[in-house]
Z-matrix of the N, CA and C atoms (Angstrom, degrees):
N
C 1 1.431
C 2 1.521 1 110.90
N 3 1.296 2 117.77 1 -34.95
C 4 1.461 3 119.00 2 179.49
C 5 1.520 4 108.84 3 -83.55
N 6 1.299 5 115.97 4 109.82
C 7 1.451 6 120.13 5 178.05
C 8 1.516 7 109.17 6 -134.07
N 9 1.312 8 116.74 7 -172.64
C 10 1.456 9 120.65 8 -176.03
C 11 1.519 10 112.57 9 -64.59
N 12 1.311 11 118.41 10 -21.01
C 13 1.455 12 120.47 11 -179.40
C 14 1.522 13 112.29 12 -80.54
N 15 1.330 14 117.74 13 -8.40
C 16 1.459 15 120.78 14 179.52
C 17 1.524 16 112.22 15 -78.22
N 18 1.307 17 117.48 16 -5.63
C 19 1.458 18 121.57 17 179.99
C 20 1.520 19 109.32 18 -115.66
N 21 1.288 20 115.15 19 141.60
C 22 1.463 21 119.76 20 175.59
C 23 1.524 22 108.39 21 -72.81
N 24 1.325 23 116.19 22 171.69
C 25 1.457 24 120.74 23 -178.21
C 26 1.525 25 111.69 24 -59.97
N 27 1.312 26 117.50 25 -31.49
C 28 1.456 27 120.32 26 179.58
C 29 1.528 28 112.32 27 -89.80
N 30 1.323 29 118.01 28 9.25
C 31 1.458 30 122.07 29 174.96
C 32 1.518 31 115.07 30 91.35
N 33 1.332 32 117.26 31 -0.49
C 34 1.462 33 119.84 32 -179.47
C 35 1.526 34 110.02 33 -102.56
N 36 1.314 35 115.33 34 154.14
C 37 1.455 36 118.79 35 170.13
C 38 1.517 37 107.38 36 -83.65
N 39 1.320 38 117.72 37 149.90
C 40 1.466 39 119.05 38 -178.06
C 41 1.522 40 111.65 39 -70.35
N 42 1.327 41 115.70 40 154.94
C 43 1.464 42 120.20 41 174.19
C 44 1.519 43 107.27 42 -70.53
N 45 1.310 44 116.03 43 133.88
C 46 1.453 45 120.95 44 -178.30
C 47 1.514 46 110.46 45 -106.97
N 48 1.329 47 115.41 46 144.36
C 49 1.457 48 120.39 47 174.81
C 50 1.527 49 108.26 48 -79.41
N 51 1.316 50 116.33 49 169.87
C 52 1.469 51 120.68 50 179.24
C 53 1.527 52 111.00 51 -62.33
N 54 1.327 53 116.79 52 -36.86
C 55 1.468 54 120.41 53 179.52
C 56 1.528 55 110.38 54 -66.85
N 57 1.335 56 116.67 55 -42.68
C 58 1.468 57 119.83 56 179.12
C 59 1.524 58 111.12 57 -64.24
N 60 1.326 59 116.70 58 -40.56
C 61 1.468 60 120.31 59 177.77
C 62 1.522 61 110.22 60 -62.44
N 63 1.320 62 116.90 61 -42.71
C 64 1.466 63 120.68 62 179.73
C 65 1.520 64 110.95 63 -63.93
N 66 1.333 65 117.47 64 -42.62
C 67 1.467 66 120.75 65 179.43
C 68 1.523 67 110.91 66 -63.17
N 69 1.330 68 116.78 67 -44.52
C 70 1.464 69 120.21 68 179.78
C 71 1.525 70 110.47 69 -65.18
N 72 1.326 71 117.08 70 -36.89
C 73 1.462 72 120.85 71 178.02
C 74 1.526 73 111.15 72 -62.81
N 75 1.325 74 116.55 73 -44.51
C 76 1.465 75 120.72 74 179.31
C 77 1.530 76 110.19 75 -63.87
N 78 1.323 77 116.80 76 -43.67
C 79 1.461 78 119.79 77 -179.73
C 80 1.531 79 111.24 78 -65.68
N 81 1.328 80 116.92 79 -37.67
C 82 1.463 81 120.44 80 177.46
C 83 1.523 82 110.67 81 -65.20
N 84 1.314 83 117.04 82 -39.69
C 85 1.470 84 120.52 83 177.59
C 86 1.522 85 110.43 84 -64.50
N 87 1.331 86 117.18 85 -39.08
C 88 1.471 87 120.12 86 177.66
C 89 1.526 88 111.06 87 -65.38
N 90 1.352 89 116.26 88 -37.06
C 91 1.469 90 119.50 89 176.82
C 92 1.526 91 110.44 90 -64.34
N 93 1.331 92 116.43 91 -41.57
C 94 1.464 93 120.14 92 179.24
C 95 1.520 94 110.64 93 -64.70
N 96 1.319 95 117.11 94 -40.74
C 97 1.466 96 120.80 95 179.16
C 98 1.523 97 110.58 96 -63.53
N 99 1.336 98 116.84 97 -41.98
C 100 1.463 99 119.69 98 177.35
C 101 1.523 100 111.07 99 -64.32
N 102 1.326 101 115.98 100 -37.69
C 103 1.456 102 119.38 101 179.04
C 104 1.518 103 111.86 102 -64.69
N 105 1.321 104 116.72 103 -38.51
C 106 1.464 105 120.25 104 177.85
C 107 1.524 106 111.54 105 -70.51
N 108 1.321 107 116.92 106 -30.36
C 109 1.460 108 120.60 107 -178.64
C 110 1.523 109 112.14 108 -75.60
N 111 1.319 110 117.39 109 -16.89
C 112 1.464 111 121.57 110 -179.25
C 113 1.520 112 109.10 111 -74.09
N 114 1.320 113 116.69 112 116.86
C 115 1.464 114 119.82 113 -177.98
C 116 1.527 115 112.21 114 -85.96
N 117 1.299 116 118.59 115 -21.03
C 118 1.461 117 125.09 116 179.34
C 119 1.523 118 113.45 117 56.23
N 120 1.305 119 118.25 118 9.70
C 121 1.460 120 121.24 119 177.78
C 122 1.522 121 109.59 120 -75.47
N 123 1.313 122 116.41 121 -40.01
C 124 1.452 123 120.57 122 -176.43
C 125 1.524 124 111.87 123 -98.09
N 126 1.321 125 117.19 124 20.33
C 127 1.452 126 122.08 125 174.38
C 128 1.511 127 115.35 126 78.11
N 129 1.320 128 118.07 127 4.93
C 130 1.451 129 119.86 128 -176.91
C 131 1.506 130 112.74 129 -92.16
N 132 1.292 131 115.42 130 127.55
C 133 1.455 132 119.71 131 170.47
C 134 1.512 133 106.40 132 -98.49
N 135 1.284 134 116.71 133 137.22
C 136 1.458 135 121.54 134 -178.36
C 137 1.525 136 108.44 135 -72.05
N 138 1.324 137 116.01 136 132.52
C 139 1.458 138 121.47 137 -179.73
C 140 1.520 139 109.97 138 -78.17
N 141 1.321 140 116.69 139 124.23
C 142 1.457 141 121.00 140 -179.45
C 143 1.524 142 111.85 141 -122.59
N 144 1.301 143 116.94 142 9.32
C 145 1.453 144 121.21 143 -177.51
C 146 1.512 145 113.46 144 -60.03
N 147 1.341 146 116.86 145 -33.26
C 148 1.461 147 119.28 146 179.95
C 149 1.529 148 110.88 147 -64.99
N 150 1.329 149 117.06 148 -40.09
C 151 1.460 150 119.97 149 179.02
C 152 1.525 151 110.87 150 -71.68
N 153 1.327 152 116.97 151 -36.84
C 154 1.456 153 120.53 152 177.92
C 155 1.526 154 110.77 153 -63.78
N 156 1.331 155 116.99 154 -39.71
C 157 1.467 156 120.39 155 177.65
C 158 1.523 157 111.18 156 -63.63
N 159 1.322 158 116.75 157 -37.62
C 160 1.469 159 119.79 158 178.92
C 161 1.524 160 110.89 159 -65.90
N 162 1.337 161 117.49 160 -39.37
C 163 1.463 162 120.84 161 176.82
C 164 1.526 163 109.60 162 -65.15
N 165 1.333 164 116.85 163 -43.47
C 166 1.465 165 120.59 164 177.90
C 167 1.525 166 111.26 165 -59.91
N 168 1.330 167 116.77 166 -39.42
C 169 1.461 168 120.52 167 178.86
C 170 1.525 169 111.52 168 -64.15
N 171 1.321 170 116.70 169 -39.15
C 172 1.470 171 120.73 170 177.94
C 173 1.524 172 109.68 171 -64.58
N 174 1.346 173 116.99 172 -44.29
C 175 1.459 174 120.51 173 179.12
C 176 1.527 175 111.47 174 -65.44
N 177 1.318 176 117.30 175 -38.61
C 178 1.469 177 120.63 176 177.09
C 179 1.526 178 110.97 177 -63.49
N 180 1.324 179 116.56 178 -39.79
C 181 1.460 180 120.59 179 177.69
C 182 1.519 181 111.57 180 -64.82
N 183 1.324 182 116.54 181 -38.31
C 184 1.470 183 120.26 182 178.45
C 185 1.521 184 110.27 183 -66.71
N 186 1.335 185 117.10 184 -40.40
C 187 1.465 186 120.42 185 177.10
C 188 1.525 187 110.67 186 -62.44
N 189 1.328 188 116.37 187 -44.54
C 190 1.467 189 120.69 188 -179.69
C 191 1.527 190 110.41 189 -62.25
N 192 1.324 191 116.47 190 -40.63
C 193 1.454 192 120.51 191 179.00
C 194 1.523 193 110.69 192 -63.49
N 195 1.338 194 117.48 193 -42.31
C 196 1.463 195 121.06 194 178.86
C 197 1.528 196 111.41 195 -65.27
N 198 1.319 197 116.90 196 -41.50
C 199 1.465 198 120.09 197 178.63
C 200 1.528 199 111.09 198 -63.36
N 201 1.324 200 115.55 199 -41.21
C 202 1.466 201 120.14 200 178.87
C 203 1.530 202 110.01 201 -64.36
N 204 1.316 203 117.14 202 -42.23
C 205 1.461 204 121.30 203 179.07
C 206 1.529 205 110.55 204 -64.99
N 207 1.338 206 116.80 205 -37.98
C 208 1.460 207 120.38 206 179.28
C 209 1.530 208 110.33 207 -66.13
N 210 1.310 209 117.23 208 -38.81
C 211 1.462 210 120.76 209 178.50
C 212 1.527 211 111.17 210 -67.14
N 213 1.317 212 116.78 211 -36.40
C 214 1.466 213 120.66 212 179.63
C 215 1.526 214 111.97 213 -70.55
N 216 1.324 215 117.21 214 -26.14
C 217 1.465 216 121.26 215 179.96
C 218 1.522 217 111.88 216 -76.12
N 219 1.312 218 117.48 217 -23.16
C 220 1.468 219 121.09 218 -176.97
C 221 1.492 220 112.69 219 -71.22
């Protein structure tokens, strides 16, 4: 989940609203639940890419919001 897109251009993560934090928390809990459900006996790793993409989308939205706010302040 932590990749190069998790950092803003200046190296910081964007400020998150309470709703964004709650959404990311729920998605992280779902990822943990899927990880626990994976038995790995039959060679299957549980696919979590869909949840990771949703977290990335939330972070991208937060970055866009910060950039828009920065432009409005100028």
